[in-house]
C-alpha positions in Angstrom: 0.0 0.0 0.0 1.3 3.5 -0.9 2.1 5.4 2.3 1.1 8.8 0.8 -2.4 7.4 0.0 -2.9 6.8 3.7 -0.9 9.7 5.2 -2.2 10.4 8.6 -0.2 12.2 11.3 -0.6 11.7 15.1 -2.5 15.0 15.5 -5.0 14.1 12.9 -5.5 10.6 14.4 -5.8 12.1 17.9 -8.5 14.6 16.7 -10.4 11.7 15.0 -10.2 9.6 18.2 -11.4 12.5 20.3 -14.3 13.0 17.9 -15.3 9.3 18.1 -15.0 9.2 21.9 -16.8 12.5 22.4 -19.6 11.3 20.2 -19.8 8.0 22.1 -19.9 9.8 25.4 -22.7 12.2 24.4 -24.7 9.4 22.7 -24.5 7.3 25.9 -25.7 10.2 27.9 -28.6 10.8 25.5 -29.5 7.1 25.4 -29.5 6.9 29.2 -31.6 10.1 29.5 -34.3 9.1 27.0 -34.6 5.6 28.5 -35.1 7.1 31.9 -37.4 10.0 30.9 -39.3 8.5 28.0 -38.7 4.8 28.0 -37.2 4.8 24.6 -34.0 3.5 23.1 -32.1 5.5 20.5 -33.3 3.3 17.7 -36.9 3.8 18.8 -36.3 7.5 19.1 -34.9 7.5 15.6 -38.0 5.7 14.3 -40.3 8.2 16.0 -38.2 11.1 14.8 -38.5 10.0 11.2 -42.2 9.4 11.4 -42.8 12.8 13.0 -40.7 14.5 10.3 -43.0 13.2 7.6 -46.1 15.0 6.4 -48.9 12.9 7.9 -46.5 11.3 10.3 -46.5 8.0 8.3 -44.0 6.0 6.3 -43.9 2.6 4.7 -41.5 0.2 6.5 -39.2 0.3 3.4 -39.1 4.1 3.4 -38.6 4.1 7.2 -35.7 1.7 6.9 -33.9 4.1 4.4 -34.2 7.1 6.8 -32.9 5.5 10.0 -29.6 6.8 11.3 -28.9 3.8 13.5 -30.0 0.3 13.0 -30.6 -2.1 15.8 -31.0 -5.2 13.7 -33.9 -5.5 11.3 -36.2 -2.4 11.0 -39.2 -4.8 10.8 -38.3 -6.4 14.2 -37.9 -2.9 15.7 -41.2 -1.8 14.3 -42.9 -5.0 15.6 -41.5 -4.4 19.1 -42.6 -0.8 19.0 -46.1 -1.8 17.9 -46.3 -4.3 20.8 -45.2 -1.5 23.1 -47.9 0.8 21.9 -45.6 3.4 20.4 -46.6 2.9 16.8 -49.4 1.4 14.7 -49.6 -0.1 11.3 -52.3 0.6 8.7 -52.9 -0.2 5.1 -52.1 2.7 2.7 -55.2 4.1 1.1 -53.2 4.8 -2.1 -51.7 1.3 -2.5 -53.3 -1.6 -0.6 -50.0 -3.6 -0.8 -48.2 -0.9 1.3 -48.4 -0.9 5.1 -47.8 2.4 6.7 -46.3 3.0 10.1 -47.4 5.9 12.3 -46.9 6.9 15.9 -49.7 6.4 18.4 -50.6 9.1 20.9 -48.4 7.4 23.4 -45.5 7.2 20.9 -45.9 10.9 20.1 -45.9 11.8 23.8 -42.8 9.7 24.4 -41.1 11.3 21.4 -41.8 14.8 22.8 -40.4 13.8 26.2 -37.4 12.2 24.6 -36.7 15.2 22.3 -36.7 17.5 25.4 -34.0 15.3 26.9 -32.0 15.1 23.7 -32.0 18.9 23.5 -31.0 19.2 27.2 -28.1 16.8 26.8 -26.9 18.4 23.6 -27.1 21.8 25.2 -25.3 20.8 28.4 -22.8 18.3 27.0 -22.0 19.6 23.5 -23.2 23.2 22.9 -22.0 24.5 26.3 -18.5 23.5 25.4 -18.5 25.1 21.9 -17.5 28.8 21.8 -19.1 31.3 19.4 -15.7 31.5 17.6 -15.4 27.7 17.2 -19.0 27.2 16.0 -18.6 28.2 12.4 -15.4 26.2 11.9 -16.7 23.1 13.6 -20.0 23.5 11.7 -18.3 23.8 8.3 -16.1 20.7 9.0 -19.0 18.5 10.1 -21.1 19.7 7.2 -18.3 18.6 4.8 -18.3 15.2 6.4 -22.1 14.8 6.3 -22.3 15.9 2.7 -20.1 12.9 1.7 -23.2 10.8 2.1 -26.2 12.1 0.1 -28.6 9.7 1.9 -28.1 11.5 5.2 -30.7 14.1 6.4 -30.2 17.7 5.4 -31.2 20.8 7.5 -33.6 22.0 8.6 -34.1 19.2 11.1 -37.7 18.8 12.2 -38.3 18.9 15.9 -41.5 19.2 17.9 -40.1 22.3 19.6 -38.8 25.6 18.3 -35.1 26.3 18.7 -33.5 29.7 19.1 -32.3 31.2 15.7 
């Protein structure tokens, strides 16, 4: 393998490792918080987020699978478990009887709102509070470049059930 093709210095590797570890730390805090306050896992929150971001709050299982950030096994198994838990319901599409749509129940929507409040609290306290106004544009530009490498990832604006400061 050509060394120049994989050139990476110790500082670059250290920054990457800090990024991964910081991400892991914040995601663990988020997962713990949403489990405690809303009874949701991150994968369940991701499903509810995607459903709530859609007009009509419904997606087919195939479309839902394509929108998930994290996968905890099969999306069908996750959806089935969430349905048994009363968080989502399935219904036949009125446009195509072969398609089954998934939508949040009232209980699922309430859990999503509680979990979103916790996600925002943890992000504020464990991420945003450590990012200065001067660092924000530089970090934002860097992370945007990374995100844009995958056209399947969500693009801003991110839909939340609460208003954020401008």
